[in-house]
DRENTI-914570 format. One record per residue (C-alpha): residue number from 0; x, y, z. Coordinates in pm, whole numbers. Layout:
<setis>
NUM, X, Y, Z $
...
</setis>
This chain:
<setis>
0, 2, -34, -27 $
1, 145, 368, -68 $
2, 244, 600, 211 $
3, 35, 910, 222 $
4, 316, 1110, 79 $
5, 324, 894, -242 $
6, -61, 917, -244 $
7, -41, 1306, -214 $
8, 210, 1292, -485 $
9, -14, 1151, -717 $
10, -292, 1358, -667 $
11, -89, 1647, -714 $
12, 70, 1528, -1016 $
13, -266, 1436, -1153 $
14, -418, 1769, -1092 $
15, -445, 2077, -1281 $
16, -166, 2345, -1238 $
17, -339, 2601, -1097 $
18, -416, 2357, -827 $
19, -57, 2203, -753 $
20, -6, 2475, -517 $
21, -295, 2355, -270 $
22, -223, 2044, -94 $
23, -499, 1786, -185 $
24, -701, 1643, -56 $
25, -967, 1826, -170 $
26, -1358, 1840, -221 $
27, -1577, 2102, -362 $
28, -1739, 2379, -118 $
29, -1741, 2722, -99 $
30, -1357, 2936, -130 $
31, -1438, 3099, 230 $
32, -1435, 2781, 391 $
33, -1079, 2711, 345 $
34, -892, 2560, 633 $
35, -552, 2324, 699 $
36, -568, 2002, 806 $
37, -322, 1780, 924 $
38, -349, 1474, 1124 $
39, -521, 1264, 812 $
40, -353, 1193, 502 $
41, -521, 1094, 138 $
42, -474, 715, 66 $
43, -671, 736, -249 $
44, -822, 981, -509 $
45, -1081, 992, -746 $
46, -1122, 1266, -987 $
47, -841, 1489, -845 $
48, -1050, 1485, -517 $
49, -947, 1258, -181 $
50, -1195, 1017, -129 $
51, -1006, 835, 151 $
52, -881, 959, 426 $
53, -642, 741, 692 $
54, -704, 868, 1024 $
55, -439, 827, 1309 $
56, -471, 631, 1617 $
57, -756, 389, 1527 $
58, -730, -10, 1554 $
59, -1012, -117, 1397 $
60, -1181, -255, 1095 $
61, -1218, -287, 776 $
62, -846, -199, 620 $
63, -533, -146, 923 $
64, -210, -62, 811 $
65, 129, 80, 991 $
66, 245, 424, 865 $
67, 536, 609, 1030 $
68, 473, 377, 1290 $
69, 112, 440, 1451 $
70, -195, 235, 1327 $
71, -413, 402, 1084 $
72, -752, 353, 989 $
73, -817, 408, 665 $
74, -1171, 546, 532 $
75, -1381, 609, 281 $
76, -1487, 985, 305 $
77, -1712, 997, -34 $
78, -2057, 981, 207 $
79, -1930, 1159, 399 $
80, -1848, 1475, 208 $
81, -2148, 1463, -17 $
82, -2287, 1804, 169 $
83, -1893, 1935, 324 $
84, -1820, 2263, 230 $
85, -1421, 2299, 366 $
86, -1163, 2296, 106 $
87, -832, 2184, 277 $
88, -513, 2321, 168 $
89, -164, 2425, 250 $
90, 73, 2622, 136 $
91, 280, 2400, -36 $
92, 325, 1982, -63 $
93, 583, 1807, 134 $
94, 850, 1519, -14 $
95, 790, 1151, 133 $
96, 1143, 1215, 233 $
97, 1092, 1502, 379 $
98, 855, 1339, 671 $
99, 977, 1180, 984 $
100, 1006, 777, 917 $
101, 918, 681, 1258 $
102, 639, 985, 1380 $
103, 334, 1046, 1318 $
104, 216, 1384, 1109 $
105, 162, 1657, 1342 $
106, -201, 1586, 1485 $
107, -251, 1905, 1731 $
108, -624, 2010, 1799 $
109, -533, 2351, 1679 $
110, -440, 2229, 1387 $
111, -740, 2007, 1303 $
112, -1046, 2114, 1150 $
113, -1266, 1992, 1408 $
114, -1612, 1986, 1244 $
115, -1473, 1752, 1028 $
116, -1292, 1501, 1235 $
117, -1650, 1521, 1435 $
118, -1802, 1410, 1179 $
119, -1594, 1121, 1089 $
120, -1540, 1010, 1378 $
121, -1869, 1004, 1476 $
122, -1935, 821, 1145 $
123, -1661, 583, 1261 $
124, -1836, 519, 1552 $
125, -2146, 422, 1349 $
126, -1968, 160, 1143 $
127, -1827, 9, 1398 $
128, -2189, -22, 1532 $
129, -2358, -135, 1226 $
130, -2133, -348, 1071 $
131, -1905, -566, 1352 $
132, -2154, -792, 1437 $
133, -1961, -992, 1647 $
134, -1939, -714, 1908 $
135, -2107, -728, 2225 $
136, -2346, -470, 2270 $
137, -2636, -375, 2482 $
138, -2924, -565, 2461 $
139, -3268, -558, 2560 $
140, -3495, -872, 2616 $
141, -3844, -917, 2509 $
142, -4095, -1179, 2499 $
143, -3956, -1265, 2139 $
144, -3651, -1327, 2282 $
145, -3299, -1115, 2295 $
146, -3347, -793, 2048 $
147, -3005, -779, 1967 $
148, -2887, -438, 1798 $
149, -2776, -341, 1488 $
150, -2344, -367, 1688 $
151, -2207, -205, 1957 $
152, -2015, 111, 2018 $
153, -1649, 106, 2100 $
154, -1506, 469, 2095 $
155, -1542, 803, 2019 $
156, -1302, 1132, 2078 $
157, -1463, 1470, 2067 $
158, -1307, 1815, 2076 $
159, -1450, 2107, 2224 $
160, -1437, 2505, 2075 $
161, -1105, 2536, 2245 $
162, -936, 2255, 2065 $
163, -869, 2020, 2355 $
164, -1024, 1679, 2420 $
165, -1330, 1678, 2634 $
166, -1339, 1285, 2664 $
167, -1094, 1025, 2501 $
168, -1181, 644, 2537 $
169, -939, 383, 2483 $
170, -1003, 181, 2128 $
171, -1077, -102, 2285 $
172, -1263, -4, 2611 $
173, -1633, -6, 2589 $
174, -1855, 327, 2694 $
175, -2168, 393, 2773 $
176, -2432, 514, 2524 $
177, -2488, 851, 2700 $
178, -2205, 1005, 2610 $
179, -2278, 987, 2250 $
180, -2542, 1256, 2032 $
181, -2909, 1154, 2054 $
182, -2929, 1085, 1729 $
183, -2622, 825, 1767 $
184, -2785, 701, 2076 $
185, -3114, 655, 1855 $
186, -2932, 422, 1576 $
187, -2794, 212, 1861 $
188, -3126, 124, 2035 $
189, -3284, -33, 1702 $
190, -3293, -387, 1713 $
191, -3493, -664, 1485 $
192, -3844, -609, 1652 $
193, -3856, -209, 1674 $
194, -3724, 98, 1647 $
195, -3690, 218, 1983 $
196, -3812, 36, 2338 $
197, -4115, 115, 2503 $
198, -3974, 316, 2745 $
199, -3647, 465, 2582 $
200, -3453, 733, 2762 $
201, -3316, 850, 2431 $
202, -3656, 920, 2283 $
203, -3754, 1283, 2416 $
204, -3416, 1376, 2394 $
205, -3377, 1320, 2033 $
206, -3776, 1499, 1999 $
207, -3617, 1802, 2189 $
208, -3293, 1795, 1979 $
209, -3511, 1805, 1651 $
210, -3664, 2125, 1735 $
211, -3377, 2314, 1924 $
212, -3061, 2211, 1711 $
213, -2920, 2480, 1525 $
214, -2942, 2428, 1157 $
215, -2605, 2395, 981 $
216, -2667, 2311, 616 $
217, -3016, 2244, 410 $
218, -3057, 2052, 49 $
219, -3317, 1924, -139 $
220, -3423, 1565, -104 $
221, -3377, 1343, -466 $
222, -3675, 1186, -548 $
223, -4050, 1181, -478 $
224, -4363, 1374, -616 $
225, -4341, 1659, -353 $
226, -4074, 1911, -219 $
227, -3829, 1767, 130 $
228, -3578, 1902, 246 $
229, -3279, 1749, 428 $
230, -3175, 1971, 752 $
231, -2794, 1900, 897 $
232, -2808, 1976, 1285 $
233, -2482, 2116, 1482 $
234, -2469, 1777, 1652 $
235, -2453, 1648, 1301 $
236, -2785, 1488, 1305 $
237, -2968, 1485, 1019 $
238, -3374, 1491, 1002 $
239, -3621, 1519, 735 $
240, -3821, 1834, 690 $
241, -4170, 1834, 509 $
242, -4332, 2182, 528 $
243, -4630, 2289, 589 $
244, -4871, 2290, 294 $
245, -5233, 2284, 399 $
246, -5381, 2460, 719 $
247, -5537, 2194, 975 $
248, -5903, 2265, 864 $
249, -5844, 2198, 493 $
250, -5949, 1857, 391 $
251, -5851, 1676, 53 $
252, -6035, 1818, -217 $
253, -6282, 1556, -348 $
254, -6167, 1549, -710 $
255, -5795, 1479, -596 $
256, -5653, 1081, -668 $
257, -5493, 981, -377 $
258, -5159, 1024, -524 $
259, -5166, 1347, -625 $
260, -5258, 1457, -291 $
261, -5060, 1671, -49 $
262, -4808, 1573, 182 $
263, -4901, 1726, 493 $
264, -4641, 1808, 790 $
265, -4886, 1742, 1087 $
266, -4995, 1413, 937 $
267, -4636, 1296, 986 $
268, -4640, 1422, 1390 $
269, -4958, 1268, 1409 $
270, -4856, 933, 1269 $
271, -4568, 898, 1517 $
272, -4770, 940, 1795 $
273, -5038, 704, 1646 $
274, -4784, 403, 1599 $
275, -4617, 510, 1976 $
276, -5004, 443, 2097 $
277, -5036, 169, 1900 $
278, -4723, 4, 2105 $
279, -4585, -56, 1741 $
280, -4274, 178, 1773 $
281, -4196, 100, 1364 $
282, -4223, 492, 1297 $
283, -3902, 740, 1341 $
284, -3929, 1005, 1602 $
285, -4119, 1287, 1449 $
286, -4133, 1641, 1609 $
287, -4272, 1992, 1440 $
288, -4086, 2304, 1420 $
289, -4117, 2717, 1331 $
290, -3845, 2764, 1105 $
291, -3713, 3101, 995 $
292, -3691, 3068, 599 $
293, -3395, 3322, 590 $
294, -3202, 3203, 847 $
295, -3250, 2851, 870 $
296, -3293, 2732, 484 $
297, -3183, 3032, 246 $
298, -2874, 3114, 445 $
299, -2735, 2778, 516 $
300, -2795, 2599, 208 $
301, -2581, 2543, -78 $
302, -2772, 2406, -278 $
303, -2796, 2660, -564 $
304, -3156, 2515, -716 $
305, -3299, 2555, -374 $
306, -3123, 2900, -364 $
307, -3273, 3046, -658 $
308, -3654, 2969, -584 $
309, -3677, 3245, -312 $
310, -3845, 3528, -360 $
311, -4083, 3810, -205 $
312, -4397, 3768, -258 $
313, -4631, 4063, -331 $
314, -4780, 4040, 36 $
315, -4400, 4089, 155 $
316, -4370, 3729, 293 $
317, -4045, 3543, 229 $
318, -4166, 3225, -14 $
319, -3964, 2911, -223 $
320, -4068, 2640, -391 $
321, -3784, 2392, -463 $
322, -3776, 2175, -740 $
323, -4001, 1818, -748 $
324, -4252, 1642, -995 $
325, -4551, 1783, -799 $
326, -4634, 2143, -649 $
327, -4292, 2317, -682 $
328, -4375, 2600, -904 $
329, -4477, 2985, -804 $
330, -4803, 2926, -788 $
331, -4804, 2646, -569 $
332, -4490, 2820, -356 $
333, -4466, 2768, 17 $
334, -4474, 3118, 223 $
335, -4396, 3196, 535 $
336, -4564, 3462, 764 $
337, -4338, 3674, 734 $
338, -4064, 3429, 679 $
339, -4183, 3139, 984 $
340, -4312, 2814, 789 $
341, -4429, 2516, 996 $
342, -4334, 2198, 970 $
343, -4200, 1854, 1042 $
344, -3871, 1699, 1128 $
345, -3830, 1303, 1087 $
346, -3487, 1210, 1218 $
347, -3315, 982, 1005 $
348, -3238, 615, 1011 $
349, -2893, 506, 999 $
350, -2710, 545, 670 $
351, -2763, 304, 386 $
352, -2402, 255, 385 $
353, -2407, 122, 729 $
354, -2699, -32, 745 $
355, -2881, -128, 461 $
356, -3251, -108, 362 $
357, -3458, -386, 189 $
358, -3754, -195, -13 $
359, -4072, -411, -77 $
360, -4361, -406, -314 $
361, -4700, -393, -77 $
362, -4870, -697, -224 $
363, -5201, -482, -155 $
364, -5061, -135, -352 $
365, -5241, 21, -548 $
366, -5260, 96, -919 $
367, -5174, 491, -943 $
368, -5354, 486, -1239 $
369, -5676, 684, -1291 $
370, -5903, 405, -1418 $
371, -5709, 64, -1377 $
372, -5778, -156, -1061 $
373, -5519, -343, -895 $
374, -5546, -745, -891 $
375, -5676, -706, -507 $
376, -5930, -520, -586 $
377, -6121, -771, -826 $
378, -5961, -1077, -669 $
379, -6133, -1175, -314 $
380, -5939, -1460, -242 $
381, -5634, -1296, -349 $
382, -5476, -1345, 17 $
383, -5480, -1674, -81 $
384, -5227, -1585, -314 $
385, -4993, -1384, -70 $
386, -4980, -1650, 144 $
387, -4791, -1891, -39 $
388, -4546, -1606, -171 $
389, -4211, -1571, 25 $
390, -4173, -1374, 272 $
391, -4560, -1375, 321 $
392, -4563, -1775, 364 $
393, -4379, -1833, 719 $
394, -4263, -1590, 1028 $
395, -4483, -1248, 1115 $
396, -4457, -1055, 783 $
397, -4768, -1134, 672 $
398, -4893, -1015, 1043 $
399, -4709, -725, 1005 $
400, -4875, -613, 660 $
401, -5203, -639, 911 $
402, -5038, -424, 1144 $
403, -4952, -174, 884 $
404, -5302, -211, 721 $
405, -5505, -65, 1073 $
406, -5274, 160, 1078 $
407, -5323, 344, 755 $
408, -5696, 290, 794 $
409, -5651, 505, 1138 $
410, -5519, 806, 971 $
411, -5696, 739, 578 $
412, -5400, 685, 407 $
413, -5436, 520, 61 $
414, -5069, 561, -21 $
415, -4859, 300, 75 $
416, -4709, 170, -222 $
417, -4382, -3, -59 $
418, -4236, -64, 277 $
419, -3885, -104, 365 $
420, -3688, -354, 647 $
421, -3320, -353, 748 $
422, -3120, -592, 576 $
423, -2942, -716, 881 $
424, -3210, -898, 982 $
425, -3309, -1079, 746 $
426, -3732, -1137, 656 $
427, -3774, -1228, 1043 $
428, -3789, -822, 1117 $
429, -4049, -528, 1145 $
430, -4177, -320, 888 $
431, -4071, 31, 905 $
432, -4373, 272, 883 $
433, -4213, 586, 650 $
434, -4415, 839, 479 $
435, -4735, 897, 621 $
436, -4762, 1268, 466 $
437, -5047, 1145, 317 $
438, -5269, 1055, 602 $
439, -5566, 1232, 816 $
440, -5690, 1438, 467 $
441, -6053, 1348, 485 $
442, -6211, 1314, 854 $
443, -6520, 1319, 703 $
444, -6456, 991, 495 $
445, -6377, 683, 611 $
446, -6172, 471, 307 $
447, -6259, 106, 373 $
448, -6068, -15, 57 $
449, -5766, -3, 309 $
450, -5928, -249, 496 $
451, -5964, -489, 240 $
452, -5623, -717, 351 $
453, -5757, -735, 654 $
454, -6092, -849, 543 $
455, -5957, -1094, 316 $
456, -5668, -1255, 533 $
457, -5901, -1225, 863 $
458, -5542, -1239, 1062 $
459, -5414, -1049, 1327 $
460, -5155, -1062, 1595 $
461, -5281, -1062, 1966 $
462, -5084, -821, 2088 $
463, -5270, -590, 1846 $
464, -5617, -737, 1888 $
465, -5604, -667, 2256 $
466, -5455, -305, 2211 $
467, -5747, -231, 1986 $
468, -5981, -331, 2203 $
469, -5821, -137, 2499 $
470, -5847, 194, 2279 $
471, -6222, 133, 2227 $
472, -6290, 141, 2584 $
473, -6423, 470, 2734 $
474, -6153, 527, 3003 $
475, -5846, 450, 2736 $
476, -6027, 615, 2412 $
477, -5818, 648, 2121 $
478, -5874, 1029, 2058 $
479, -5833, 1116, 2409 $
480, -5453, 911, 2393 $
481, -5372, 1111, 2120 $
482, -5515, 1452, 2197 $
483, -5285, 1411, 2534 $
484, -4983, 1269, 2350 $
485, -5007, 1531, 2052 $
486, -4993, 1836, 2325 $
487, -4639, 1774, 2345 $
488, -4568, 1866, 2036 $
489, -4435, 2255, 1967 $
490, -4704, 2306, 1677 $
491, -4984, 2162, 1924 $
492, -5305, 2134, 1832 $
493, -5189, 1912, 1555 $
494, -5519, 1768, 1460 $
495, -5834, 1948, 1468 $
496, -6076, 1739, 1686 $
497, -6307, 1609, 1368 $
498, -5988, 1418, 1276 $
499, -5939, 1264, 1643 $
500, -6314, 1171, 1626 $
501, -6263, 989, 1285 $
502, -5979, 771, 1456 $
503, -6248, 660, 1707 $
504, -6505, 569, 1428 $
505, -6254, 393, 1255 $
506, -6142, 187, 1548 $
507, -6496, 70, 1579 $
508, -6487, -44, 1200 $
509, -6176, -278, 1215 $
510, -6314, -439, 1574 $
511, -6598, -529, 1341 $
512, -6420, -674, 1058 $
513, -6202, -878, 1315 $
514, -6543, -976, 1491 $
515, -6678, -1121, 1169 $
516, -6339, -1314, 1067 $
517, -6375, -1471, 1433 $
518, -6733, -1570, 1375 $
519, -6659, -1679, 1053 $
520, -6335, -1887, 1118 $
521, -6294, -1882, 1452 $
522, -6060, -1715, 1735 $
523, -5748, -1951, 1702 $
524, -5751, -1943, 1338 $
525, -5767, -1539, 1346 $
526, -5554, -1401, 1663 $
527, -5201, -1507, 1631 $
528, -5055, -1545, 1970 $
529, -4782, -1340, 2017 $
530, -4726, -1214, 2351 $
531, -4578, -1514, 2495 $
532, -4237, -1711, 2377 $
533, -4068, -1679, 2092 $
534, -4212, -1572, 1718 $
535, -4038, -1932, 1595 $
536, -4279, -2144, 1779 $
537, -4545, -1999, 1590 $
538, -4755, -2148, 1314 $
539, -4681, -2055, 997 $
540, -4957, -1810, 834 $
541, -4974, -2024, 520 $
542, -5087, -2275, 698 $
543, -5451, -2123, 750 $
</setis>
C-alpha cells in the first residue's frame, strides 16, 4: 500500500497546474471555508479529489495499516463529504523524504478542522456499531427473545471549541451510550423488533433536539413527488423536513386522486404519535418545528437550485418552491409569515452505507392509475395467493402487513405502495412505517378499501387485537390518548377534533371486521398468539 506522501504526490501530479500549489485532498465547497487539515492523509484519489482518508490512532476494521510507526484506519469519506463545504489546503506539498520515518504527522488539535474530525469520528463509531455483529453490545430482552441491536459502540473522541479533548476513550474499551449524540443513541437502540424500546430514555431527548438544535445546512432531497428538505444539525444529526402545505382545517379536495394528494406535515407528526399509542414503534421520531426560512434555510443552503427559488411575495412574505414532480412552482410556493413556516422533522435512520434497507412492493399496492384497478381489488381470494409467496408464507411478515393496514386505515392513508426493512435482520423483522404524509386528509370519509387486506386474510396479532380493544374503551379512548400525546409537540394542536373523532369511528370499524372474521373462521384461526414465547414457535401464516 502506498504511503500517504506518495498518494499526495499522485493526487498533485494528476491535478491541474493551478491547483498544484494547494495540498490535496480537496472536495468542493466554498472558498471562504478554506482550512488547514493535518493529522489525516489522503490514501486514494478519485478525479483529483480525496475519496479516502487515513485516520491516526484507531485500531479497527476494515483496513489496518502501519504508517510511520502508528496504527491508521482508512475510511472512505465519499459519503461523508457529499454535503461538506470545506476546502483543505496547505502552502506547499511535502516530499515523502521530508516526513519523519518514525513519527506520525502533526495531529495537534488546534491544527485540525474540528467539525470534519467530529463528523468522521462519529461515522467511524456508527460504522463500528453497525458493521461488526461480533461485538457485544447492549441487548434488550423481550417476550420474543433477545432484541439484538445493530451492533455495539467502541470508541469516540470529541474536541471542544478550544481544541482540547473533552473525553478520550481507549479504542478497545467499552463506553456507555450516554456519551454520544442523541441521534446516534437512537441508532444504537434499533433492533430486530422495533426502532426504539417502549421506555426509551433517548426518545424525548431526540425529539427535543429536532426542535432546538441549530440547523447548519439544508439541501433538497432527491426523488419523491413533493418538496422535502434534508436538514443537518450542529451535532451532525440529520432530519427530513416537510413544510406546511395545508392548514389544519383543510381537507383533501374531493376531486383529487390519492396519488396527487398533498403531503401534510401534521400528518407525519400525528402518525408518529399514533404508532407509539398502538405500541408498534415503527415510525422514526418526528417533531414539529417553526423554521425561519431566511436564517435557517436560505442562508445556510448551498443547493443553488433551491436557493434560486426564493422570492418575496406581493404581501412581503418570504417564499420558495424548490424542485419536485408536483407542486413545485411559483403558483404552489411555500410562503412564510413573514418568513416563519411550520414543518415536520423526521429523524434520519442510519446511513444506507452502514445499515442497508430492503424495499418491498406492498402486495396490496394500488394501481396508481386513474382507471385501472389492482388485482386485489377484483379478486376476493387474493390473500390466498399472497400466503404462498415468500416472505409472507412464514414468520410474522403477513401479520406485520395487517398491522400496517390497520395503522393506515386509522389515518386514512391510501399511499402505501412500498415498505422497507433492515437487511441485517433478514425477513424475520418489523416493517418500517415511513412516509405517512398523505394520512389525515379527510375526516369526513372512511376509505374502506384500505381495510381489504385485513378482511381478505382475516389475520391479526393478539397484541394488536388486545390493544385495539383497549383503545375502544371509554377510559382509554384512542382520540383522548392522541389528543393528550399531541399536546407535547411544539406545533400543538396538530389535529383538529373531527380527525380525532374519525379515528374512534374507524377503530370501531376495524373491530367489526375482526369480529366478522372470528365468527367465520374461529378465534384461534384469526388471532395469532404473540404475547408469550418466541415468534419461531408460531405456526406459519401460509398454513391457515
